[in-house]
N, C-alpha and C positions, 0 to 999 in steps of 0.2 A: 041523879041523886047519889051521894056517897053515904054508905051505911056504916062503914067501919068493919064489916063482916068479911069472912072468908068465903070464897067460892069453892065448894066441894062438888066438883062437877057443876051441874046446873043449879045447885041449891045453895042459897046463902046460909051461913052457919056462924054462930058465935057462942061456942060452948066453953071457951077458955075463961079464966078468971083474971088474966093480966091484960092491961090495956096501955096504949101509948098514943101520943099525938105527934104529928109532923110539925116542923118549924118553918116559918117564913124567915129566911135569913136576912132579907132586906129590912124588915121591921124588928127582927130578933124576938119575935113573939110566937107562941104556939098557935097553930091553926085549930079550927073548931072541933073537928071530928075525933072521937075516941076510936082507935082501931084495936080490935080484939086479937090477941096473939093466938094462933092455932094451937090446940092442945093435942095430946098424943092420939086421942080417938079420931080427931079430924085429919091428922096426918095419915093415919092408917086407912081411913075411909077414902081419902083422895088417891092414895096409891092403889088400893084395891079396885076402885072404880077405873083407874087408868089401865090396870092389868086386864080387867074385863073388856074395856073399850078397845084395847089393842087387838083382840081377837077379830073384831069386825072392821076396825078402822084400817088396819094394815092391808085389808082386802079391797078397800075403796079404789076405784079407778083413778087414773090421773085426772080425768075431767071432773070427777066428783071432788077430789081434793082441791083442784084449782077453783072450783065454785066456792068452796069453803074459804080459801085464802082471800079470794076477791071480795067475798061477803064481809070478812073481818075488816078489810080496808074500807069498804063502804060504811060499815058501822062506826069505825073510828072517825071518819069524816063527819058522820051524823052527830057526833058528840059536840062538834062545833066549838063555840066560845067557852063552854064549860070546861072542856079539856084544856084549852090554852090557858085559861085563867087559873085552873088548879095547878097545872105544870109550873106556871110562874110563881105562884104563891108558895110552892114547896121547894123551889130550886134557886130563887133569886135571879134566874136567867130572864132575859128580855123576851118580849112577845115575838120578835123576829126570829130569834133562835128557836123558840117553841114551834113556830109555824114551819120553819125549815126542817126541824127534826121530825115533825109529823109527816112532812112530805117525803122525807127519806124513808120513814117507816112504811108508808103506803107503797112507795116504790119497791121496797124489798119484798113486801107481800105479793105484789103483782108480778114481780120478776120470778118468784118461785112458782106462782100460779102458772105462768107461761111455760116454765121449765117442765112441770109435771104434766101439764096438758099435752105437750108434744111427746114426752115419754122416753126419748132416747137416753136420758140421763142414767138409766139403770144399767148401762153397759152390758147389754145382752150379748153373750158370746156362745156360739154354737160350733161344736166339732162333731160332725156326723160319724156314725159307726162305719167301720170297715171290717165286716164279719169274716172275710176270707184273708185277712192280713196274717202273714207268717212271721214268727212262729206262734204269735198269740193274736187273737182277734182284738180289734179296737172297739171299745164301747162308745155309745152315743152319749156325749156330755154337753150339758147346757148350763150356763152360769149367768147369774144376774145379781144385782144388789138388792138386799131385803132389809127392812127396818129392824133396829136393835130391840125395841120395846119401849116402855115408859121412860121418859127423860125428865130430869130436873133441871130447870134453868134458874139461875140466880140473877135478879135484876141488878143493873149497874147503877152506881151513884151518879156518874157524870153524864149519862145519857138516859133520862127518864122514859124516853120512848124508843129510840132506835136500838138500844142494847138492853132493853128491859122486857116488860110483860109480853108484848107482841113484836119484839124486836127481832134482830137477825137470827139468834139462836132458836127462838120459838118458831119463827117462820120456816126455818130450814128443817127443824125436827118434824113439824106438822106436815111439811111437804114430803118428807121421807116416809111418812106413815107411822110416826111415833106419837102417842099421846104425851102431853106436856103438863108438868106440875111446876108452876112458877113459885119460887120463894121470893115474895115481893120485897123490894128494898125499903127499909123503914123510913128513909128520907123522903120518899115520894109515894107513900102508900095510897093516897087519894088518887093520884094519877094512875097508879097501878090498878086500883079497883074500877075506875072508869073504863080503862082499856079492857080489863077482864070482862066487864059487862058487854062490851062490843064483841069480844070473842064468843061469849056464851050465846048472845043473840044470833050471831052468824052460825054457830053450831046447830042451834035449834032450827033455824030457817033452812039449812041445807041438809038436815037429816043426819047429822053426825051423832055418834053414840054418846050417851051421858058418861062423862069421865074423860073425854078426849082432851079436856083442859080443866085445870083447877088453879086457884090462886090463894096462897097462904100468907097471912101476915106474920111478921116476926120482928121483934125489936132487939134480939140478941142472936146467939149462935145455935141455940138448942134445936130450933125447927130445921135449920139447914143441915145440922149434923145428923138428925134423925132421918131426914130424907136420903142423904148420901149413904147411910148405913142400912137403909131398908132393903131387904133381899129382893124385892120385886122391882126395884129401880135398876135400869140397865146402862145409864150414862148420865153425865153431868156437864152442863155448860156454865161457865163462870167468867165474868169480866170484873177485874178489881186488882187488889194489891197482891204482891208476892206472898205476903204472910197469909192472907186469906186463901189464895189459890193453892198454896203448898199444903195448908192444913186439910183442905178438901181432898187433895191428891193422896195424902197419907192415909186419911180415913178410908178412901175407896180402895187403896192397896191392901189394907188390913182386913177387908171383908173376907168371908169364906169364899165368895165368888168375887174377885176383884173386877172393877168396872172402869172404863175410861173416863177421865176427867179432862175435858177440853177447856183449859183455863187460859185466858189472855191476861197477862199480868203486867209487871212493871217494865219500864223502858226509859232510858235517858237519851236515846236517839242521837248518836254522835254525828256531828257535822264537821267534815274535814275541809278547811279553807286553805287552798293552795296559794303559794306566794304571788303569782302573777295576777290572779283574780283579786287578791287583797290589795295589791298595789294599784290596780286599775279601777276597782269598783268599791272601795271601802265605804264611801258615803252611801251609795245605793244599798249595799249589803247590810250596813248598820241599820238603816230604816226598815228594811225588809225583816230582819231578824228581831228587831225590837218589837215589831207587831206580832211575829210568830210566837215569841216567848210569852207575851202577855195576853194573847187572844183567849177569851173565855176564862180569864184569871189563871191561865196555864193549866187548866183542868182537862187536858187531852192526853191520851196515852201516847200520842206522837209528838208531844211538846219537845222542842230542841233543848234538852237539858245539858248538853255537853258540846262545846265548840272547841275544835283543835286546830292549831296552826303552828308554824315554825317561828320561833322568837326572832324579832328584828324590829327595825323602826316602823316598817309598814304595818306589821301586826299590832304593835303598840298603838299606832294611830287608829287602827280599826277598833281596838278595845275602847279607846277614848271616845270615838264617835258613837259606838254602840251604847256606852254609858250615858252619853248626852241624850241620845234618842229615846232610850228606854224610860227615862224619868219624865219625858214630855207626855207620856201616855197616862191618862187618868186611871187609877186602879178601879177594879170592879169587884162586885160581891162574889164571894165563894158560895158553894152549894149548901153549906151547913156549918153551924158553930164548931162542930167536932172536926170538920175538915180544915177550917182556918186554924184551929188549935194545933192540929197535927202538922200543918204547914209551918207554923211559927216554930214549933218544937224541932222539926226535922231540919229546918233552915238553920236554926241556932246550933244544932249538933254539927252540921257541916262547917259553919263559920268558926266553931271552936277548934277545929282540927288544925294542928300545927302546919304552918306554911301557907294557909289560905289567906288571901287578901280580898277585902270587900272593895270592889271597884266602884260600885254605886248602890245605894239603897234609897228608895223613895222616902222622903222625909216630911212631906206636907201632911196636913190633917186629912184623915180618911174616915169613912163611915164604919159603923160596926160591921164585922164580918167581911170587910174589904181587905184585900191582900196587897201588901207592899211588894212591888217587884224588886228583885235583887240580882245583881250580877257580881260574881266573884272570880278571882283568877288564882291560878296555882301553877307552879313549875311542873314540867313533865316528870321529873324524877320523883317529886313528892307524890304525884298522882299514882305513879306505879307502885310506890312503897305502901300506900295507905288505901286499902280497898274500901274503907268506909266512904271515901270520896266518890265511889262508883254508885252509891245508892241513890235512887230516885227521890227527889224532893218534889212532891206533887203540888204544883202551883207555879206562879210566875217567877221561876228561879232558873238561872243557868250558870254553868261553870265554864270558864275559858281556860284551857290548858295550853301553856306556852312550851312547846317542844324544842329541844336543843337542835334537832336536825331531823332529816327524813328517817334515819334509822330508829330514833326514839319514837317518832310518830308511828312507825310500823310496829314497834314493840308494844306500844300502848294499845293500838287497835287489836293486835293479836291476843292480848291479855284481857280484853273486855269480856264481860258476861254477854249472853245472848240478848239481842235487841230486836224491836219491831222494825225499825228503819235505820238506814245510814244514808248520809248525804255527802256528795262531793261538789264543792264549789271550785270551778276551774275556768280559765280563759284559754282561748285558742286550742292548741293541742298539748298544753302542759300536762294534762292527765296521762299522756303516753309515757311521761317520765316517772310516773308513780304507780306503775303496774303492780308491784308487790303490795303497796298500801291498799289499792283497790281490791286486790285478791283477798287480802286479809279481812277487809271490811265485809266482803261478800260472804265470808265464812261465819260472820258473827250476826248477820241480820236477815230478815225475811224480805225486805224491799229496799232497793237502793235508788236514790234520787240524784239526778244530775242538774245542778244549777237551779235548785228550787228550795222549798221548805217542806219539812216532813208533815206539818199540820195540814189536814185535809185528806180524807180517805175516800176516794172515789168508789162508789158501789157498782162494780162491774165484774165480769168473769175473770179478767186478767189481774185483779187486785189480790195481792197476798197480804193478809193481815194476820201475822203470826211470825214467830221466829224461833231460833234456838233458845233453850231454857236459860234464864227464867222469863224471857219475853212471853213464851207460851209453853204449855206442857207437852206439846207435840208439834214440832215444826213442819210436819208433813201436811198440815191442814191450815186452811184459812178460816177466820171468823167472819169474813165479809165477802159478799158476792154469792152467786148461785152454787159455786163449787163447795161452799161450806156445808152443803147437804151431805157430803161424803163422810162427815163425822158421825152421822147417826145411822149408818147402814153397815152391813157386812156382806161379803161375797158368799153366795150359796149356789151349790151345783146340784143338778138332777142328772142321774145316770140311768140310761136305758128306760126312761119313763114313757108310757104311752102318750102319744101326741095330744089326745083329747083331755088328759089329766094335767098337762103342763099349764103354767100361767100363760096368758095371752102374749106376753112379751117374748116367750120362747117357742111358741107353736110354729109348726112348719109354714103355715100360710101367712104368718106375720099380720094378724088382723088389725094391729095398732099402727101399722105402716111406719115403724120406727127404724132407725139405723141400727144394724146389728153386724157383729163380726161373725161371718159364716165361713168356716174353714179358712180363717185368717184374712178373708176379703170383707171389707166394709161395704154393706149393701142394704137395700130395703126390699130386695127381691125375696120371694118365698123360697123355702128350702126344697 
């Protein structure tokens, strides 16, 4: 049952006087439930509970946290069709997408459960004392990763499950030992409340402290701003626009105690199409990229928004074929009326730029809140001179840049803003002739793809989902996979502490049987 209330720890609360409804974009009508926006009292209560919960939660063993994470996964599955139906009614996305994203969410939770149950992720490092070292004795030093404290996670609009309430950020923070306060995304507040109920049930069943998780409703910016500025909040996770992520980053930096904001933001994901590949595979590539540009109405952070090639007959032929293929695909519904409005506005802003040519625009009748896919072209010189053309158009939109030569292609890549992904399309060994271009691309992205498409983010340890600013606020970390846990911890050293007072991870006898670096040797042996 969806109540429209906030979860302040384990307690449902509705003390605010402002409400809103979610919208079904397929029918363009409001859904039934009134959601109550959290007020200042509820915000403070959620943070205070999280601070209190941190004292005991960060001491939970890896096995205890693993039980909690697995219980969350079980409770999400127990929501069954109610969750899927609510997801679809608030997003306009199909049932298959909802079920797939639920599977990804469950997989993330279980992956973090396995990680903390095993325990070696804390990077335990031991350097034993040398008391007779000359001229000064060497102390006993032992270091491991410890949780930061209460974390605020902002739900993402385009992934109501996998990047939202119990998505990757929340799963990673809980695994690290940090209580989490979710600022629910207003577009899928019902989905968020259902998932929150699953988290709370799991917390109660596994004996987690009240306040280890809270979920706050908000239809504007005030709740999020108050959370980021709250002195007891120690870190922030965000997936969304550059404008939104930068605003949070600035707020966090202005605090008396600045805190990290791990924001995954905008990206146009450049695709470099080398001449031989275009000559030999233009038809195949046109079909592949027409699908990639339009999948999910282009509402993926890895959507290929920029295609680059060297001007010539073969590249012109590819553009023509891509134009033909992209309009064969039936448009789909976007996530919300506000998102389709932003898409149309941003698309028109791009089209109005001098030198831009519309290669094709879907012209047939479409449903309300459906997005018309658009392909535009521009000369390399124009693209270099006008940085407005570098801005992401969130939706089924892509820009083809016709470069004069390899030198101009290199210059464009070198001057791009930071991106999540970059792709090289090449045949045989022609990539060997473009080493400077590949090197320049590597400097601008977090993940580089060879002969594929950027859409599709595999959840595994080797995935890097993040890149140089503004793709993310800290390119050293990933927002996907078990290594994303490193965002919510800090290194901490014990010097000359009695063995019996050390955490189990650092005790001589290694009671957890984890891998540790002992005097620079990786081992599971006791000290």
